[in-house]
C-alpha positions in Angstrom: 132.9 -19.2 -55.9 133.1 -21.9 -58.6 129.6 -23.1 -57.7 128.0 -19.7 -57.5 125.6 -20.2 -60.3 124.4 -23.6 -58.8 123.8 -22.0 -55.4 121.7 -19.2 -56.9 119.6 -21.0 -59.5 116.5 -20.5 -57.4 117.2 -17.0 -56.5 116.5 -15.6 -59.9 119.6 -13.5 -60.0 119.6 -13.2 -63.8 116.5 -14.5 -65.5 116.7 -14.7 -69.3 114.7 -11.9 -70.8 113.3 -11.4 -74.3 115.6 -8.4 -74.6 115.0 -7.6 -78.3 111.3 -7.2 -77.6 111.9 -4.5 -74.9 113.2 -1.0 -75.1 116.8 -0.6 -73.9 115.8 1.8 -71.1 113.4 -0.9 -69.7 116.2 -3.5 -69.7 118.5 -1.2 -67.8 115.8 -0.4 -65.1 114.9 -4.1 -64.7 118.4 -5.3 -64.2 119.7 -2.7 -61.8 119.0 -4.8 -58.7 120.6 -7.9 -60.2 123.7 -6.0 -61.2 124.1 -4.9 -57.6 123.8 -8.6 -56.4 126.5 -9.8 -58.8 128.8 -6.9 -58.0 128.5 -7.6 -54.3 129.5 -11.3 -55.0 132.5 -10.7 -57.2 133.5 -7.1 -56.7 134.5 -6.4 -53.1 134.4 -2.6 -53.7 130.6 -3.0 -54.2 129.9 -4.8 -51.0 128.8 -1.8 -49.0 126.3 -1.4 -46.1 122.7 -0.5 -46.8 121.4 2.7 -45.3 118.0 4.4 -45.3 116.5 7.6 -44.0 118.7 10.0 -42.0 121.7 7.6 -41.8 121.6 7.4 -45.6 121.6 11.2 -45.9 124.5 11.5 -43.4 126.6 9.0 -45.4 125.7 10.7 -48.6 126.8 14.1 -47.5 130.0 12.7 -46.0 130.9 11.3 -49.4 129.9 14.5 -51.2 132.0 16.5 -48.8 135.0 14.2 -49.5 134.6 14.8 -53.3 134.4 18.5 -52.8 137.6 18.3 -50.6 139.4 16.4 -53.3 138.4 19.0 -55.9 139.5 21.9 -53.6 142.8 20.1 -52.7 143.7 19.7 -56.4 142.6 23.0 -57.7 143.2 25.5 -54.9 145.3 24.0 -52.1 148.9 24.8 -51.6 149.5 22.5 -48.6 152.6 20.3 -48.6 152.3 17.1 -50.6 152.7 14.9 -47.5 149.9 16.7 -45.7 147.6 16.3 -48.7 148.3 12.6 -49.0 148.0 11.8 -45.3 144.7 13.7 -44.9 143.4 12.1 -48.1 144.0 8.5 -46.9 142.9 9.4 -43.4 139.5 10.4 -44.6 139.4 7.4 -46.9 140.0 5.0 -44.0 137.3 6.5 -41.9 134.7 6.4 -44.8 135.7 2.8 -45.6 134.9 1.6 -42.1 131.6 3.4 -42.2 130.7 1.8 -45.6 132.3 -1.7 -45.6 131.2 -4.5 -43.2 133.8 -7.0 -41.9 131.8 -9.8 -43.7 129.6 -9.9 -46.8 126.5 -10.6 -44.7 127.1 -7.5 -42.8 125.8 -5.4 -45.7 122.3 -7.0 -45.4 121.4 -5.2 -42.2 120.0 -1.7 -42.7 121.4 1.3 -40.9 123.8 -0.8 -38.8 127.4 0.0 -38.1 129.0 -1.9 -35.2 130.7 0.0 -32.4 134.1 -1.4 -33.2 134.0 -0.1 -36.8 133.4 3.4 -35.4 136.5 3.0 -33.2 138.6 1.5 -36.0 137.6 4.3 -38.4 138.3 7.0 -35.9 141.6 5.5 -34.7 142.7 4.7 -38.3 142.0 8.2 -39.5 143.6 9.6 -36.3 146.9 7.8 -37.1 147.2 9.6 -40.4 146.1 12.9 -39.0 148.7 12.5 -36.2 151.2 12.8 -39.1 149.3 15.8 -40.5 149.3 17.7 -37.1 152.9 16.8 -36.3 154.2 17.1 -39.9 156.9 19.7 -39.3 158.1 18.1 -36.1 158.4 14.7 -37.8 160.2 16.2 -40.8 162.7 18.1 -38.5 163.5 14.7 -36.8 164.8 13.6 -40.2 163.7 10.0 -39.8 164.5 9.6 -36.1 161.1 8.2 -35.0 160.0 8.3 -31.4 158.3 5.4 -29.6 155.0 7.2 -30.0 155.7 7.6 -33.8 156.3 3.9 -34.0 153.2 2.9 -32.1 151.0 5.2 -34.2 152.6 3.9 -37.4 152.1 0.2 -36.4 148.4 0.8 -35.5 147.9 2.8 -38.7 149.4 0.0 -40.9 147.4 -2.7 -39.1 144.1 -0.9 -39.5 145.0 -0.3 -43.2 145.5 -4.0 -43.6 142.1 -4.7 -42.1 140.3 -2.2 -44.4 142.2 -3.6 -47.4 140.9 -7.1 -46.5 137.3 -5.7 -46.6 137.5 -3.4 -49.6 140.2 -4.8 -52.0 140.7 -8.4 -51.0 143.2 -10.8 -49.6 145.6 -11.4 -52.5 147.2 -7.9 -52.4 147.3 -8.2 -48.6 149.4 -11.4 -48.8 151.8 -9.8 -51.2 152.3 -6.7 -49.0 152.7 -8.9 -45.9 155.4 -11.0 -47.7 157.3 -7.8 -48.6 157.3 -6.5 -45.1 158.4 -9.9 -43.7 161.3 -9.7 -46.2 162.3 -6.3 -44.9 162.7 -7.9 -41.4 164.5 -10.8 -43.0 166.9 -8.3 -44.7 167.9 -7.1 -41.2 166.0 -3.8 -40.8 164.6 -3.0 -37.4 160.9 -2.4 -36.7 161.6 1.2 -36.0 163.3 1.7 -39.3 160.6 -0.1 -41.3 157.7 1.8 -39.7 159.5 5.2 -40.1 160.1 4.4 -43.7 156.7 3.0 -44.6 154.5 5.4 -42.6 156.3 8.7 -42.4 158.1 9.1 -45.7 156.9 9.4 -49.3 158.4 5.9 -49.9 155.6 4.1 -48.3 151.9 4.4 -47.6 151.8 8.0 -48.7 154.2 7.3 -51.6 153.9 7.9 -55.3 150.9 5.6 -55.9 148.8 7.4 -53.3 150.1 10.7 -54.5 148.9 9.9 -58.0 145.6 8.6 -56.7 145.0 11.8 -54.6 145.6 14.0 -57.6 144.4 13.0 -61.0 143.0 9.5 -60.4 140.4 10.7 -57.9 139.5 13.4 -60.4 139.3 10.9 -63.2 137.0 8.8 -61.1 134.8 11.8 -60.5 134.8 12.5 -64.2 133.7 9.0 -64.9 130.9 9.4 -62.3 129.7 12.6 -63.9 130.1 11.1 -67.4 127.9 8.2 -66.4 125.1 10.6 -65.5 125.0 11.8 -69.1 123.9 8.3 -70.2 127.1 7.6 -72.1 127.0 3.9 -71.1 123.7 3.3 -72.8 125.0 5.3 -75.8 128.0 3.0 -76.1 125.8 -0.1 -76.2 123.4 1.5 -78.7 126.2 2.7 -81.0 127.8 -0.8 -80.8 124.4 -2.3 -81.7 124.1 0.0 -84.7 127.5 -1.0 -85.9 127.5 -4.8 -85.4 124.1 -5.9 -84.4 123.1 -7.1 -87.8 126.4 -8.9 -88.5 126.9 -12.6 -88.1 126.6 -13.4 -84.4 125.8 -9.7 -83.9 125.2 -9.6 -80.1 128.7 -10.9 -79.3 130.2 -8.3 -81.6 128.1 -5.7 -79.9 129.5 -6.9 -76.6 133.1 -6.5 -77.8 132.6 -3.0 -79.1 130.5 -1.7 -76.2 132.8 -3.2 -73.5 135.9 -1.8 -75.2 134.4 1.7 -75.1 132.9 1.4 -71.6 136.0 -0.4 -70.2 138.5 2.3 -70.9 136.7 4.7 -68.6 135.3 2.3 -66.0 138.7 1.3 -64.4 137.3 -2.0 -63.3 137.0 -5.2 -65.4 134.4 -6.7 -63.0 132.2 -3.7 -62.9 132.4 -3.3 -66.7 131.6 -7.0 -67.2 128.5 -6.8 -65.0 127.4 -3.4 -66.3 127.4 -4.1 -70.0 127.1 -7.9 -69.6 123.7 -7.7 -68.0 122.5 -6.5 -71.4 124.8 -8.3 -73.8 125.2 -11.8 -72.2 121.4 -12.6 -72.3 121.4 -11.3 -75.9 124.3 -13.6 -76.9 122.6 -16.6 -75.3 119.3 -15.8 -77.1 121.2 -15.7 -80.4 122.6 -19.2 -79.7 126.0 -18.8 -78.2 126.9 -21.3 -75.4 126.5 -19.6 -71.9 130.2 -20.0 -71.1 131.2 -18.5 -74.4 128.9 -15.5 -73.9 130.3 -14.9 -70.4 133.9 -15.2 -71.7 133.3 -12.8 -74.6 132.0 -10.1 -72.2 134.7 -10.7 -69.6 137.5 -10.6 -72.2 136.3 -7.5 -73.9 135.6 -5.7 -70.5 139.1 -6.6 -69.3 140.6 -5.4 -72.6 138.9 -2.0 -72.0 141.6 -1.4 -69.4 144.3 -1.4 -72.2 142.1 0.6 -74.6 143.6 4.0 -75.4 143.2 6.9 -74.9 142.4 6.4 -71.2 143.2 2.8 -70.4 141.2 2.8 -67.2 143.4 5.7 -65.9 146.6 3.7 -66.4 147.7 5.9 -69.2 147.9 8.9 -66.8 149.7 6.8 -64.2 152.1 5.3 -66.7 153.1 8.8 -67.8 153.8 9.7 -64.2 155.8 6.5 -63.4 157.9 6.4 -66.6 158.3 10.1 -67.4 157.0 9.4 -71.0 154.6 11.9 -72.3 150.9 10.9 -72.1 150.5 11.5 -75.9 153.3 9.0 -76.7 151.8 6.4 -74.4 148.4 6.7 -76.0 149.8 6.4 -79.5 152.0 3.4 -78.5 149.0 1.6 -77.1 146.9 1.8 -80.3 148.2 -1.2 -82.2 148.4 -3.7 -79.3 144.8 -2.7 -78.3 143.7 -3.0 -82.0 145.2 -6.5 -82.2 143.6 -7.5 -78.9 140.1 -6.6 -79.9 140.6 -7.8 -83.4 141.5 -11.2 -82.0 138.3 -11.3 -79.9 136.2 -10.0 -82.7 137.5 -12.7 -85.1 137.0 -15.4 -82.4 133.4 -14.3 -82.1 132.9 -14.3 -85.8 134.3 -17.8 -86.5 132.3 -19.2 -83.5 129.1 -17.7 -85.0 130.0 -19.2 -88.4 130.7 -22.6 -86.8 127.4 -22.6 -85.0 125.5 -21.1 -87.9 124.3 -18.0 -85.9 122.8 -14.9 -87.4 122.6 -11.3 -86.4 119.7 -9.3 -85.0 116.8 -8.2 -87.2 117.5 -4.9 -88.9 114.3 -3.4 -87.5 115.6 -3.9 -84.0 118.8 -2.0 -84.7 119.2 1.7 -84.2 120.6 3.8 -87.1 124.3 4.7 -86.6 124.1 8.2 -88.1 120.8 8.9 -86.4 122.4 8.0 -83.0 125.5 10.1 -83.7 123.4 13.1 -84.8 121.0 12.9 -81.8 123.5 11.9 -79.0 127.0 12.0 -80.4 127.6 15.1 -78.3 128.0 12.7 -75.3 131.5 12.0 -76.5 132.5 15.7 -76.1 133.8 15.3 -72.5 136.2 12.5 -73.7 137.3 14.8 -76.5 138.0 17.6 -74.0 139.9 15.3 -71.7 142.2 13.9 -74.5 142.7 17.3 -76.0 143.7 18.9 -72.7 146.1 16.0 -72.0 147.6 16.2 -75.5 148.1 20.0 -75.4 150.1 20.1 -72.2 147.5 20.7 -69.4 148.2 18.8 -66.2 146.2 15.6 -65.6 144.3 17.3 -62.7 143.2 20.3 -64.7 142.3 18.1 -67.8 140.0 16.0 -65.6 138.5 19.1 -64.1 137.7 20.6 -67.5 136.3 17.2 -68.6 134.0 17.2 -65.5 132.7 20.6 -66.5 132.2 19.4 -70.0 130.1 16.5 -68.7 127.9 18.8 -66.8 127.4 21.0 -69.8 126.6 18.2 -72.3 124.1 16.7 -69.9 122.0 19.9 -70.3 121.5 19.3 -74.1 118.6 16.9 -73.6 115.8 16.8 -71.0 116.3 13.0 -70.3 120.0 13.5 -69.4 119.8 16.9 -67.8 121.7 17.0 -64.5 119.8 18.6 -61.7 121.2 19.4 -58.2 120.2 15.9 -56.9 122.0 14.1 -59.7 125.0 16.4 -59.3 125.2 15.4 -55.6 124.8 11.8 -56.6 127.7 12.0 -59.0 129.9 13.4 -56.3 128.7 10.7 -53.9 129.4 7.9 -56.4 132.8 9.4 -57.3 133.8 9.3 -53.6 132.6 5.8 -53.1 134.4 4.5 -56.2 137.6 6.2 -55.0 137.8 4.3 -51.7 138.9 0.9 -53.2 141.5 2.5 -55.5 143.0 4.6 -52.7 143.3 1.7 -50.3 144.9 -0.4 -53.0 147.3 2.4 -53.9 148.3 2.9 -50.3 149.1 -0.8 -50.0 151.0 -0.7 -53.3 153.0 2.2 -51.8 154.2 -0.2 -49.1 155.5 -2.5 -51.7 157.3 0.4 -53.3 158.7 1.3 -49.9 160.1 -2.1 -49.1 161.7 -2.3 -52.6 163.4 1.1 -52.1 164.5 0.3 -48.6 165.9 -3.2 -49.3 167.0 -3.0 -52.9 164.7 -6.0 -53.5 164.0 -5.0 -57.1 167.5 -5.5 -58.2 167.7 -8.8 -56.3 164.5 -10.0 -58.0 165.8 -9.1 -61.4 169.2 -10.8 -60.8 167.5 -13.9 -59.4 165.1 -14.2 -62.2 167.8 -13.8 -64.8 169.8 -16.5 -63.0 166.7 -18.8 -62.9 166.2 -18.3 -66.7 169.8 -19.0 -67.5 170.0 -15.7 -69.2 167.5 -16.8 -71.9 165.3 -13.8 -72.6 162.2 -15.6 -73.6 162.3 -17.7 -70.4 162.9 -14.6 -68.2 159.9 -13.0 -69.9 157.8 -16.1 -69.3 158.7 -16.2 -65.6 157.8 -12.4 -65.4 154.5 -13.1 -67.1 153.6 -15.7 -64.4 154.7 -13.3 -61.6 152.5 -10.5 -63.1 149.4 -12.8 -63.4 149.9 -13.9 -59.7 150.5 -10.4 -58.4 147.6 -9.0 -60.5 144.9 -11.3 -59.0 141.9 -9.3 -57.8 143.7 -5.9 -57.8 142.1 -2.8 -59.3 143.6 -1.5 -62.5 145.6 1.5 -61.2 147.1 -0.3 -58.2 147.7 -3.3 -60.5 149.9 -1.2 -62.7 151.7 0.3 -59.8 152.6 -3.1 -58.5 153.8 -4.3 -61.9 155.8 -1.1 -62.5 157.5 -1.4 -59.2 158.3 -5.2 -59.0 158.3 -6.6 -62.5 159.0 -3.8 -64.9 162.7 -3.4 -63.7 163.2 -7.1 -64.4 162.1 -6.6 -68.0 164.1 -3.5 -68.4 167.2 -5.3 -67.2 166.7 -7.7 -70.1 167.5 -4.8 -72.4 163.9 -4.1 -73.4 163.0 -0.3 -73.8 161.3 1.2 -70.8 157.9 1.9 -72.4 157.7 -1.6 -73.9 158.7 -3.1 -70.5 155.9 -1.2 -68.7 153.3 -2.2 -71.3 154.5 -5.8 -71.1 153.9 -6.1 -67.3 150.7 -4.0 -67.4 149.1 -6.4 -70.0 149.8 -9.5 -68.0 148.7 -7.8 -64.7 145.4 -7.0 -66.3 144.7 -10.4 -67.9 144.7 -11.9 -64.3 141.0 -10.9 -64.3 140.3 -13.6 -66.9 143.0 -16.1 -66.0 141.9 -19.0 -63.7 142.0 -19.7 -60.9 141.2 -16.1 -59.8 139.4 -14.9 -63.0 137.0 -12.4 -61.3 135.7 -10.8 -64.5 135.0 -14.2 -66.0 133.3 -15.4 -62.8 131.1 -12.3 -62.7 130.1 -13.0 -66.3 129.3 -16.6 -65.5 126.9 -15.4 -62.8 124.9 -13.6 -65.4 125.2 -16.4 -68.0 124.4 -19.0 -65.3 127.2 -21.3 -66.3 130.3 -23.0 -64.8 132.7 -20.1 -63.7 135.9 -22.1 -64.2 134.8 -23.1 -67.7 134.0 -19.5 -68.5 137.5 -18.5 -67.2 139.3 -21.0 -69.5 137.1 -20.0 -72.4 137.9 -16.3 -71.8 141.6 -17.2 -71.7 141.3 -18.8 -75.1 139.3 -16.0 -76.6 141.8 -13.4 -75.3 144.8 -15.5 -76.5 146.2 -12.4 -78.2 146.8 -10.8 -74.8 149.3 -13.6 -74.1 151.1 -13.2 -77.4 151.2 -9.4 -78.2 153.4 -8.4 -75.2 156.1 -10.8 -76.3 155.9 -9.3 -79.8 156.5 -5.7 -78.8 159.0 -6.8 -76.2 161.2 -8.2 -78.9 160.1 -5.7 -81.6 159.3 -2.4 -79.9 158.5 -0.8 -83.3 155.1 -2.3 -82.9 154.5 0.5 -80.3 153.7 3.3 -82.7 155.3 6.7 -82.3 158.7 5.2 -81.3 160.4 6.5 -84.4 158.3 4.4 -86.9 157.6 5.6 -90.4 154.0 5.7 -91.6 154.7 2.9 -94.2 156.3 0.7 -91.5 153.3 1.3 -89.2 150.9 0.4 -92.0 152.8 -2.8 -92.8 152.9 -3.8 -89.2 149.1 -3.2 -88.9 148.2 -5.1 -92.0 150.4 -8.1 -91.4 149.4 -8.3 -87.7 145.7 -8.3 -88.7 146.2 -11.2 -91.1 148.2 -12.9 -88.3 145.3 -12.6 -85.9 143.0 -14.0 -88.6 145.2 -17.1 -88.8 145.4 -17.5 -85.0 141.6 -17.0 -84.6 140.7 -19.6 -87.2 143.2 -22.0 -85.6 141.9 -21.5 -82.1 138.2 -21.8 -83.2 138.9 -24.7 -85.6 136.8 -23.1 -88.3 137.5 -21.0 -91.4 135.1 -21.7 -94.3 134.5 -25.2 -92.9 135.7 -27.0 -89.8 139.5 -27.4 -89.7 141.4 -30.6 -89.0 143.9 -30.7 -86.2 147.0 -30.2 -88.4 145.2 -27.3 -90.2 144.5 -25.6 -86.9 148.2 -25.9 -85.9 149.3 -24.6 -89.3 147.0 -21.6 -89.1 148.2 -20.7 -85.6 151.8 -21.1 -86.5 151.3 -18.9 -89.6 149.5 -16.3 -87.6 152.4 -16.1 -85.1 154.9 -15.6 -87.9 152.8 -12.7 -89.2 152.5 -11.0 -85.8 156.3 -11.1 -85.5 157.6 -8.3 -87.8 160.0 -9.4 -90.4 159.9 -9.8 -94.2 160.6 -13.5 -94.3 158.1 -14.4 -91.6 155.5 -12.2 -93.2 155.8 -13.8 -96.6 155.7 -17.4 -95.1 152.7 -16.5 -92.9 150.7 -14.9 -95.8 151.4 -17.8 -98.1 150.2 -20.3 -95.6 147.0 -18.4 -94.6 146.1 -17.6 -98.2 146.7 -21.2 -99.1 144.4 -22.4 -96.3 141.7 -20.1 -97.5 142.0 -21.5 -101.0 141.8 -25.1 -99.7 138.8 -24.2 -97.6 137.0 -22.6 -100.6 137.6 -25.7 -102.6 136.1 -27.8 -99.8 133.0 -25.6 -99.7 132.6 -25.9 -103.5 133.0 -29.7 -103.5 130.4 -29.9 -100.7 127.9 -27.7 -102.6 128.4 -29.8 -105.8 127.9 -33.0 -103.9 
């Protein structure tokens, strides 16, 4: 993976284009094929088979039928929850074997599905429908599994492992396998493990899959319909109108657009490639180094997963897992997200100042108010979704209303109007995008199952506390490392489920409030996408920028340094999470001082303020910034004095230079 760009230099996967001389629509059309190529390389969920003619139509209507089934199941069905979940994953497994080849090269052959994939798909689905058909009998046995039950369960889990390898990747597979091995080590029999993991709501069809089969699948469908309205292009254009003319404008456009797009995409990699195909060439054209351009896009796209009000669907899942109201989670996430993107924005600004980069020409930038007046209505579905969630509607119904709103707003303009063909395409894409998340959630369910069966969560917490010697900061550091390892290559929703199950109880045991603990582990699970050695978002960005992937990963880690600082701050000072009993004045003070703190950290990391900073000045700026991010009167005063003093010194240097 690290030599991806070298291997593909002659393939023309992303030629630099004179983007500012072309209409944005033309850029999107030209780059569609290249986007697919990069997604297939770095996003396993995009590595699907290629179909044409009648087979393509069959696959299309299979996916459409699944989306319709998901809508019916959530709006009208009164079937028992176990039947709904088992049938949901059974259909997913069958569709996955039809769409995903066993190797990457398998997607290059048109209209070809090997015979063994048909068998695996049918048998895999059959294992779950065995549970559906025999549901009442299995329930009446009260956990006493028959030999047939055990065999069916083993086959079902093994087939699930294989499709997970194809769709999601090996990292989560290894984690689940280790947990199952631990269950044997803890003394549980094969029969007990299979019965627990396959036939109860503490395993494959557990809470993660239950959440996926209800509101996550509907949220994915909503995202698919919303995409048909052209909101992705609108996000880029609106970001361009806000920051395009600023110093180093294209990079700031990337930060804003990726933050907006990322919160609804649910995938750091897909967001990096989608918006990065437009923003990365623009950044390079402006004068940013290729690895910096790739890192900016990857960092901002990854940050979209922590951007309220949607947070890549994690906000809904967090509400389900913690029992905290959705509205409180959204409010609590505002300040950390603000600081994250402020940090990236400032890094971009000082890098542009250091390199002497300018913004785009004003004649190439669309007018903000003109855009909002002509296409601002595209934001209405998001408003509907948030309003419904805030006013007490269920997540499922909120997503349904938002889908309807997306269809309605698409009718406002001829170029976005949704016809029957695009309606079916939205259903098809929604089903296709659900497969990877559902598989990951079913695997995460097995982790939850082993933890509940063996009591491993408590043992992990006790062991980590022992390892840290009871020192909270060390325990949090070890938890951070665990989160980054466990989060490698895992989709956002499944990522959060794994963190909430394995690592959040450890943080809670340290005496940190539940919401702060869940936010802590979620942040570090997400930044695995930009943290080497498995920085998939950064690697995807490097393919577009044609630069060294590992260098892009380390640069992304530096740019997103706030993501490694902020969680510690709200872990020790939960008042940073707004809505937790904070006063308005306290919230304002936290926001202002934290912003100044990010200013200090950014100048120190970039080595530039008004002029280049010396090593001791950089260290001083970073230290002062950290003091300001940590709430407290004394630390705030010291931090402000140091940073203001540094600005004064820098201004004096500039004046002396000008006079000389």
